[in-house]
Chimera marker file (.cmm) of the C-alpha trace (Angstrom):
<marker_set name="trace">
<marker id="1" x="-7.376" y="-5.544" z="102.965" r="1" g="1" b="0" radius="0.5"/>
<marker id="2" x="-6.007" y="-4.206" z="99.670" r="1" g="1" b="0" radius="0.5"/>
<marker id="3" x="-9.462" y="-4.198" z="98.035" r="1" g="1" b="0" radius="0.5"/>
<marker id="4" x="-10.935" y="-2.209" z="100.929" r="1" g="1" b="0" radius="0.5"/>
<marker id="5" x="-8.227" y="0.415" z="100.438" r="1" g="1" b="0" radius="0.5"/>
<marker id="6" x="-9.058" y="0.621" z="96.716" r="1" g="1" b="0" radius="0.5"/>
<marker id="7" x="-12.760" y="1.062" z="97.483" r="1" g="1" b="0" radius="0.5"/>
<marker id="8" x="-12.056" y="3.703" z="100.117" r="1" g="1" b="0" radius="0.5"/>
<marker id="9" x="-9.705" y="5.691" z="97.876" r="1" g="1" b="0" radius="0.5"/>
<marker id="10" x="-12.101" y="5.798" z="94.929" r="1" g="1" b="0" radius="0.5"/>
<marker id="11" x="-15.148" y="6.461" z="97.115" r="1" g="1" b="0" radius="0.5"/>
<marker id="12" x="-13.261" y="9.371" z="98.689" r="1" g="1" b="0" radius="0.5"/>
<marker id="13" x="-12.254" y="10.687" z="95.259" r="1" g="1" b="0" radius="0.5"/>
<marker id="14" x="-15.871" y="10.663" z="94.075" r="1" g="1" b="0" radius="0.5"/>
<marker id="15" x="-17.169" y="12.227" z="97.276" r="1" g="1" b="0" radius="0.5"/>
<marker id="16" x="-14.627" y="15.039" z="96.890" r="1" g="1" b="0" radius="0.5"/>
<marker id="17" x="-15.705" y="15.604" z="93.271" r="1" g="1" b="0" radius="0.5"/>
<marker id="18" x="-19.381" y="15.722" z="94.277" r="1" g="1" b="0" radius="0.5"/>
<marker id="19" x="-18.705" y="17.892" z="97.328" r="1" g="1" b="0" radius="0.5"/>
<marker id="20" x="-16.847" y="20.390" z="95.161" r="1" g="1" b="0" radius="0.5"/>
<marker id="21" x="-19.680" y="20.326" z="92.651" r="1" g="1" b="0" radius="0.5"/>
<marker id="22" x="-22.308" y="20.977" z="95.321" r="1" g="1" b="0" radius="0.5"/>
<marker id="23" x="-20.163" y="23.697" z="96.881" r="1" g="1" b="0" radius="0.5"/>
<marker id="24" x="-19.945" y="25.549" z="93.574" r="1" g="1" b="0" radius="0.5"/>
<marker id="25" x="-23.598" y="24.959" z="92.625" r="1" g="1" b="0" radius="0.5"/>
<marker id="26" x="-25.401" y="25.250" z="95.948" r="1" g="1" b="0" radius="0.5"/>
<marker id="27" x="-27.842" y="27.833" z="94.604" r="1" g="1" b="0" radius="0.5"/>
<marker id="28" x="-29.284" y="25.456" z="91.997" r="1" g="1" b="0" radius="0.5"/>
<marker id="29" x="-32.273" y="23.152" z="92.394" r="1" g="1" b="0" radius="0.5"/>
<marker id="30" x="-30.406" y="19.859" z="92.668" r="1" g="1" b="0" radius="0.5"/>
<marker id="31" x="-32.850" y="17.453" z="90.965" r="1" g="1" b="0" radius="0.5"/>
<marker id="32" x="-33.527" y="19.598" z="87.894" r="1" g="1" b="0" radius="0.5"/>
<marker id="33" x="-29.884" y="20.562" z="87.534" r="1" g="1" b="0" radius="0.5"/>
<marker id="34" x="-28.690" y="16.954" z="87.682" r="1" g="1" b="0" radius="0.5"/>
<marker id="35" x="-31.236" y="15.937" z="85.048" r="1" g="1" b="0" radius="0.5"/>
<marker id="36" x="-30.231" y="18.732" z="82.672" r="1" g="1" b="0" radius="0.5"/>
<marker id="37" x="-26.456" y="18.295" z="83.157" r="1" g="1" b="0" radius="0.5"/>
<marker id="38" x="-26.238" y="14.565" z="83.726" r="1" g="1" b="0" radius="0.5"/>
<marker id="39" x="-23.801" y="13.877" z="80.877" r="1" g="1" b="0" radius="0.5"/>
<marker id="40" x="-21.224" y="16.351" z="82.194" r="1" g="1" b="0" radius="0.5"/>
<marker id="41" x="-21.677" y="15.131" z="85.745" r="1" g="1" b="0" radius="0.5"/>
<marker id="42" x="-21.447" y="11.484" z="84.714" r="1" g="1" b="0" radius="0.5"/>
<marker id="43" x="-18.184" y="12.116" z="82.878" r="1" g="1" b="0" radius="0.5"/>
<marker id="44" x="-16.585" y="14.120" z="85.672" r="1" g="1" b="0" radius="0.5"/>
<marker id="45" x="-17.780" y="12.177" z="88.680" r="1" g="1" b="0" radius="0.5"/>
<marker id="46" x="-18.184" y="8.634" z="87.343" r="1" g="1" b="0" radius="0.5"/>
<marker id="47" x="-16.398" y="7.950" z="84.061" r="1" g="1" b="0" radius="0.5"/>
<marker id="48" x="-13.158" y="9.828" z="84.835" r="1" g="1" b="0" radius="0.5"/>
<marker id="49" x="-12.535" y="7.955" z="88.112" r="1" g="1" b="0" radius="0.5"/>
<marker id="50" x="-13.392" y="4.639" z="86.392" r="1" g="1" b="0" radius="0.5"/>
<marker id="51" x="-11.035" y="5.451" z="83.514" r="1" g="1" b="0" radius="0.5"/>
<marker id="52" x="-8.311" y="6.396" z="86.000" r="1" g="1" b="0" radius="0.5"/>
<marker id="53" x="-8.705" y="3.085" z="87.831" r="1" g="1" b="0" radius="0.5"/>
<marker id="54" x="-8.658" y="1.089" z="84.591" r="1" g="1" b="0" radius="0.5"/>
<marker id="55" x="-5.665" y="2.966" z="83.222" r="1" g="1" b="0" radius="0.5"/>
<marker id="56" x="-3.715" y="2.460" z="86.448" r="1" g="1" b="0" radius="0.5"/>
<marker id="57" x="-4.321" y="-1.281" z="86.394" r="1" g="1" b="0" radius="0.5"/>
<marker id="58" x="-3.428" y="-1.572" z="82.698" r="1" g="1" b="0" radius="0.5"/>
<marker id="59" x="-0.257" y="0.464" z="83.204" r="1" g="1" b="0" radius="0.5"/>
<marker id="60" x="0.720" y="-1.737" z="86.134" r="1" g="1" b="0" radius="0.5"/>
<marker id="61" x="0.148" y="-4.846" z="84.019" r="1" g="1" b="0" radius="0.5"/>
<marker id="62" x="1.849" y="-3.755" z="80.809" r="1" g="1" b="0" radius="0.5"/>
<marker id="63" x="4.191" y="-0.839" z="81.549" r="1" g="1" b="0" radius="0.5"/>
<marker id="64" x="6.050" y="-2.080" z="84.623" r="1" g="1" b="0" radius="0.5"/>
<marker id="65" x="8.059" y="-5.152" z="85.461" r="1" g="1" b="0" radius="0.5"/>
<marker id="66" x="7.711" y="-4.966" z="89.232" r="1" g="1" b="0" radius="0.5"/>
<marker id="67" x="3.921" y="-4.598" z="89.525" r="1" g="1" b="0" radius="0.5"/>
<marker id="68" x="0.951" y="-6.486" z="88.185" r="1" g="1" b="0" radius="0.5"/>
<marker id="69" x="-2.504" y="-5.303" z="87.202" r="1" g="1" b="0" radius="0.5"/>
<marker id="70" x="-5.434" y="-6.951" z="88.900" r="1" g="1" b="0" radius="0.5"/>
<marker id="71" x="-8.995" y="-7.013" z="87.608" r="1" g="1" b="0" radius="0.5"/>
<marker id="72" x="-10.226" y="-7.399" z="91.179" r="1" g="1" b="0" radius="0.5"/>
<marker id="73" x="-8.524" y="-4.104" z="92.016" r="1" g="1" b="0" radius="0.5"/>
<marker id="74" x="-10.428" y="-2.509" z="89.146" r="1" g="1" b="0" radius="0.5"/>
<marker id="75" x="-13.656" y="-4.067" z="90.443" r="1" g="1" b="0" radius="0.5"/>
<marker id="76" x="-12.926" y="-2.650" z="93.906" r="1" g="1" b="0" radius="0.5"/>
<marker id="77" x="-12.242" y="0.755" z="92.313" r="1" g="1" b="0" radius="0.5"/>
<marker id="78" x="-15.587" y="0.548" z="90.510" r="1" g="1" b="0" radius="0.5"/>
<marker id="79" x="-17.437" y="-0.346" z="93.699" r="1" g="1" b="0" radius="0.5"/>
<marker id="80" x="-15.757" y="2.619" z="95.379" r="1" g="1" b="0" radius="0.5"/>
<marker id="81" x="-16.926" y="4.900" z="92.554" r="1" g="1" b="0" radius="0.5"/>
<marker id="82" x="-20.493" y="3.614" z="92.992" r="1" g="1" b="0" radius="0.5"/>
<marker id="83" x="-20.376" y="4.154" z="96.759" r="1" g="1" b="0" radius="0.5"/>
<marker id="84" x="-18.826" y="7.606" z="96.344" r="1" g="1" b="0" radius="0.5"/>
<marker id="85" x="-21.428" y="8.591" z="93.759" r="1" g="1" b="0" radius="0.5"/>
<marker id="86" x="-24.274" y="7.457" z="96.007" r="1" g="1" b="0" radius="0.5"/>
<marker id="87" x="-22.760" y="9.353" z="98.935" r="1" g="1" b="0" radius="0.5"/>
<marker id="88" x="-22.158" y="12.408" z="96.740" r="1" g="1" b="0" radius="0.5"/>
<marker id="89" x="-25.751" y="12.440" z="95.553" r="1" g="1" b="0" radius="0.5"/>
<marker id="90" x="-26.927" y="12.081" z="99.141" r="1" g="1" b="0" radius="0.5"/>
<marker id="91" x="-24.629" y="14.943" z="100.093" r="1" g="1" b="0" radius="0.5"/>
<marker id="92" x="-26.408" y="17.103" z="97.515" r="1" g="1" b="0" radius="0.5"/>
<marker id="93" x="-29.689" y="16.460" z="99.283" r="1" g="1" b="0" radius="0.5"/>
<marker id="94" x="-28.171" y="17.463" z="102.615" r="1" g="1" b="0" radius="0.5"/>
<marker id="95" x="-26.502" y="20.665" z="101.437" r="1" g="1" b="0" radius="0.5"/>
<marker id="96" x="-28.965" y="23.506" z="101.795" r="1" g="1" b="0" radius="0.5"/>
<marker id="97" x="-28.958" y="26.407" z="99.351" r="1" g="1" b="0" radius="0.5"/>
<marker id="98" x="-27.739" y="29.736" z="100.636" r="1" g="1" b="0" radius="0.5"/>
<marker id="99" x="-30.442" y="32.108" z="101.749" r="1" g="1" b="0" radius="0.5"/>
<marker id="100" x="-31.188" y="34.606" z="99.003" r="1" g="1" b="0" radius="0.5"/>
<marker id="101" x="-33.811" y="37.252" z="98.543" r="1" g="1" b="0" radius="0.5"/>
<marker id="102" x="-33.731" y="36.432" z="94.819" r="1" g="1" b="0" radius="0.5"/>
<marker id="103" x="-35.158" y="33.402" z="93.048" r="1" g="1" b="0" radius="0.5"/>
<marker id="104" x="-32.895" y="30.695" z="91.671" r="1" g="1" b="0" radius="0.5"/>
<marker id="105" x="-33.560" y="31.816" z="88.087" r="1" g="1" b="0" radius="0.5"/>
<marker id="106" x="-32.446" y="35.362" z="88.884" r="1" g="1" b="0" radius="0.5"/>
<marker id="107" x="-29.287" y="34.090" z="90.561" r="1" g="1" b="0" radius="0.5"/>
<marker id="108" x="-28.475" y="31.970" z="87.499" r="1" g="1" b="0" radius="0.5"/>
<marker id="109" x="-29.068" y="34.895" z="85.165" r="1" g="1" b="0" radius="0.5"/>
<marker id="110" x="-26.915" y="37.244" z="87.204" r="1" g="1" b="0" radius="0.5"/>
<marker id="111" x="-24.137" y="34.737" z="87.793" r="1" g="1" b="0" radius="0.5"/>
<marker id="112" x="-23.409" y="33.950" z="84.154" r="1" g="1" b="0" radius="0.5"/>
<link id1="1" id2="2" r="1" g="1" b="0" radius="0.2"/>
<link id1="2" id2="3" r="1" g="1" b="0" radius="0.2"/>
<link id1="3" id2="4" r="1" g="1" b="0" radius="0.2"/>
<link id1="4" id2="5" r="1" g="1" b="0" radius="0.2"/>
<link id1="5" id2="6" r="1" g="1" b="0" radius="0.2"/>
<link id1="6" id2="7" r="1" g="1" b="0" radius="0.2"/>
<link id1="7" id2="8" r="1" g="1" b="0" radius="0.2"/>
<link id1="8" id2="9" r="1" g="1" b="0" radius="0.2"/>
<link id1="9" id2="10" r="1" g="1" b="0" radius="0.2"/>
<link id1="10" id2="11" r="1" g="1" b="0" radius="0.2"/>
<link id1="11" id2="12" r="1" g="1" b="0" radius="0.2"/>
<link id1="12" id2="13" r="1" g="1" b="0" radius="0.2"/>
<link id1="13" id2="14" r="1" g="1" b="0" radius="0.2"/>
<link id1="14" id2="15" r="1" g="1" b="0" radius="0.2"/>
<link id1="15" id2="16" r="1" g="1" b="0" radius="0.2"/>
<link id1="16" id2="17" r="1" g="1" b="0" radius="0.2"/>
<link id1="17" id2="18" r="1" g="1" b="0" radius="0.2"/>
<link id1="18" id2="19" r="1" g="1" b="0" radius="0.2"/>
<link id1="19" id2="20" r="1" g="1" b="0" radius="0.2"/>
<link id1="20" id2="21" r="1" g="1" b="0" radius="0.2"/>
<link id1="21" id2="22" r="1" g="1" b="0" radius="0.2"/>
<link id1="22" id2="23" r="1" g="1" b="0" radius="0.2"/>
<link id1="23" id2="24" r="1" g="1" b="0" radius="0.2"/>
<link id1="24" id2="25" r="1" g="1" b="0" radius="0.2"/>
<link id1="25" id2="26" r="1" g="1" b="0" radius="0.2"/>
<link id1="26" id2="27" r="1" g="1" b="0" radius="0.2"/>
<link id1="27" id2="28" r="1" g="1" b="0" radius="0.2"/>
<link id1="28" id2="29" r="1" g="1" b="0" radius="0.2"/>
<link id1="29" id2="30" r="1" g="1" b="0" radius="0.2"/>
<link id1="30" id2="31" r="1" g="1" b="0" radius="0.2"/>
<link id1="31" id2="32" r="1" g="1" b="0" radius="0.2"/>
<link id1="32" id2="33" r="1" g="1" b="0" radius="0.2"/>
<link id1="33" id2="34" r="1" g="1" b="0" radius="0.2"/>
<link id1="34" id2="35" r="1" g="1" b="0" radius="0.2"/>
<link id1="35" id2="36" r="1" g="1" b="0" radius="0.2"/>
<link id1="36" id2="37" r="1" g="1" b="0" radius="0.2"/>
<link id1="37" id2="38" r="1" g="1" b="0" radius="0.2"/>
<link id1="38" id2="39" r="1" g="1" b="0" radius="0.2"/>
<link id1="39" id2="40" r="1" g="1" b="0" radius="0.2"/>
<link id1="40" id2="41" r="1" g="1" b="0" radius="0.2"/>
<link id1="41" id2="42" r="1" g="1" b="0" radius="0.2"/>
<link id1="42" id2="43" r="1" g="1" b="0" radius="0.2"/>
<link id1="43" id2="44" r="1" g="1" b="0" radius="0.2"/>
<link id1="44" id2="45" r="1" g="1" b="0" radius="0.2"/>
<link id1="45" id2="46" r="1" g="1" b="0" radius="0.2"/>
<link id1="46" id2="47" r="1" g="1" b="0" radius="0.2"/>
<link id1="47" id2="48" r="1" g="1" b="0" radius="0.2"/>
<link id1="48" id2="49" r="1" g="1" b="0" radius="0.2"/>
<link id1="49" id2="50" r="1" g="1" b="0" radius="0.2"/>
<link id1="50" id2="51" r="1" g="1" b="0" radius="0.2"/>
<link id1="51" id2="52" r="1" g="1" b="0" radius="0.2"/>
<link id1="52" id2="53" r="1" g="1" b="0" radius="0.2"/>
<link id1="53" id2="54" r="1" g="1" b="0" radius="0.2"/>
<link id1="54" id2="55" r="1" g="1" b="0" radius="0.2"/>
<link id1="55" id2="56" r="1" g="1" b="0" radius="0.2"/>
<link id1="56" id2="57" r="1" g="1" b="0" radius="0.2"/>
<link id1="57" id2="58" r="1" g="1" b="0" radius="0.2"/>
<link id1="58" id2="59" r="1" g="1" b="0" radius="0.2"/>
<link id1="59" id2="60" r="1" g="1" b="0" radius="0.2"/>
<link id1="60" id2="61" r="1" g="1" b="0" radius="0.2"/>
<link id1="61" id2="62" r="1" g="1" b="0" radius="0.2"/>
<link id1="62" id2="63" r="1" g="1" b="0" radius="0.2"/>
<link id1="63" id2="64" r="1" g="1" b="0" radius="0.2"/>
<link id1="64" id2="65" r="1" g="1" b="0" radius="0.2"/>
<link id1="65" id2="66" r="1" g="1" b="0" radius="0.2"/>
<link id1="66" id2="67" r="1" g="1" b="0" radius="0.2"/>
<link id1="67" id2="68" r="1" g="1" b="0" radius="0.2"/>
<link id1="68" id2="69" r="1" g="1" b="0" radius="0.2"/>
<link id1="69" id2="70" r="1" g="1" b="0" radius="0.2"/>
<link id1="70" id2="71" r="1" g="1" b="0" radius="0.2"/>
<link id1="71" id2="72" r="1" g="1" b="0" radius="0.2"/>
<link id1="72" id2="73" r="1" g="1" b="0" radius="0.2"/>
<link id1="73" id2="74" r="1" g="1" b="0" radius="0.2"/>
<link id1="74" id2="75" r="1" g="1" b="0" radius="0.2"/>
<link id1="75" id2="76" r="1" g="1" b="0" radius="0.2"/>
<link id1="76" id2="77" r="1" g="1" b="0" radius="0.2"/>
<link id1="77" id2="78" r="1" g="1" b="0" radius="0.2"/>
<link id1="78" id2="79" r="1" g="1" b="0" radius="0.2"/>
<link id1="79" id2="80" r="1" g="1" b="0" radius="0.2"/>
<link id1="80" id2="81" r="1" g="1" b="0" radius="0.2"/>
<link id1="81" id2="82" r="1" g="1" b="0" radius="0.2"/>
<link id1="82" id2="83" r="1" g="1" b="0" radius="0.2"/>
<link id1="83" id2="84" r="1" g="1" b="0" radius="0.2"/>
<link id1="84" id2="85" r="1" g="1" b="0" radius="0.2"/>
<link id1="85" id2="86" r="1" g="1" b="0" radius="0.2"/>
<link id1="86" id2="87" r="1" g="1" b="0" radius="0.2"/>
<link id1="87" id2="88" r="1" g="1" b="0" radius="0.2"/>
<link id1="88" id2="89" r="1" g="1" b="0" radius="0.2"/>
<link id1="89" id2="90" r="1" g="1" b="0" radius="0.2"/>
<link id1="90" id2="91" r="1" g="1" b="0" radius="0.2"/>
<link id1="91" id2="92" r="1" g="1" b="0" radius="0.2"/>
<link id1="92" id2="93" r="1" g="1" b="0" radius="0.2"/>
<link id1="93" id2="94" r="1" g="1" b="0" radius="0.2"/>
<link id1="94" id2="95" r="1" g="1" b="0" radius="0.2"/>
<link id1="95" id2="96" r="1" g="1" b="0" radius="0.2"/>
<link id1="96" id2="97" r="1" g="1" b="0" radius="0.2"/>
<link id1="97" id2="98" r="1" g="1" b="0" radius="0.2"/>
<link id1="98" id2="99" r="1" g="1" b="0" radius="0.2"/>
<link id1="99" id2="100" r="1" g="1" b="0" radius="0.2"/>
<link id1="100" id2="101" r="1" g="1" b="0" radius="0.2"/>
<link id1="101" id2="102" r="1" g="1" b="0" radius="0.2"/>
<link id1="102" id2="103" r="1" g="1" b="0" radius="0.2"/>
<link id1="103" id2="104" r="1" g="1" b="0" radius="0.2"/>
<link id1="104" id2="105" r="1" g="1" b="0" radius="0.2"/>
<link id1="105" id2="106" r="1" g="1" b="0" radius="0.2"/>
<link id1="106" id2="107" r="1" g="1" b="0" radius="0.2"/>
<link id1="107" id2="108" r="1" g="1" b="0" radius="0.2"/>
<link id1="108" id2="109" r="1" g="1" b="0" radius="0.2"/>
<link id1="109" id2="110" r="1" g="1" b="0" radius="0.2"/>
<link id1="110" id2="111" r="1" g="1" b="0" radius="0.2"/>
<link id1="111" id2="112" r="1" g="1" b="0" radius="0.2"/>
</marker_set>
């Protein structure tokens, strides 16, 4: 049961990160934008949650006397990140851009 909770927590974290990303960037063509900004997205939505999970397990193992780190917990965290990322990417395909009378390029130019 504990591993399911780990997966659910990290999947939820990643889905929230992706949902916030799509909410703030709903005017952008999703495929091209992901390709051009993949490094930033990978750090924010994949590597940061993985680093958080690893750090938590290491801190439990080495910085406390009443808890123990578990590599299986970290594996469950990682699976949750993968599930959350897949769901977040799918969410980006579901979110429809706002109706505009301008093209996406014009919106980008005017926004920044």
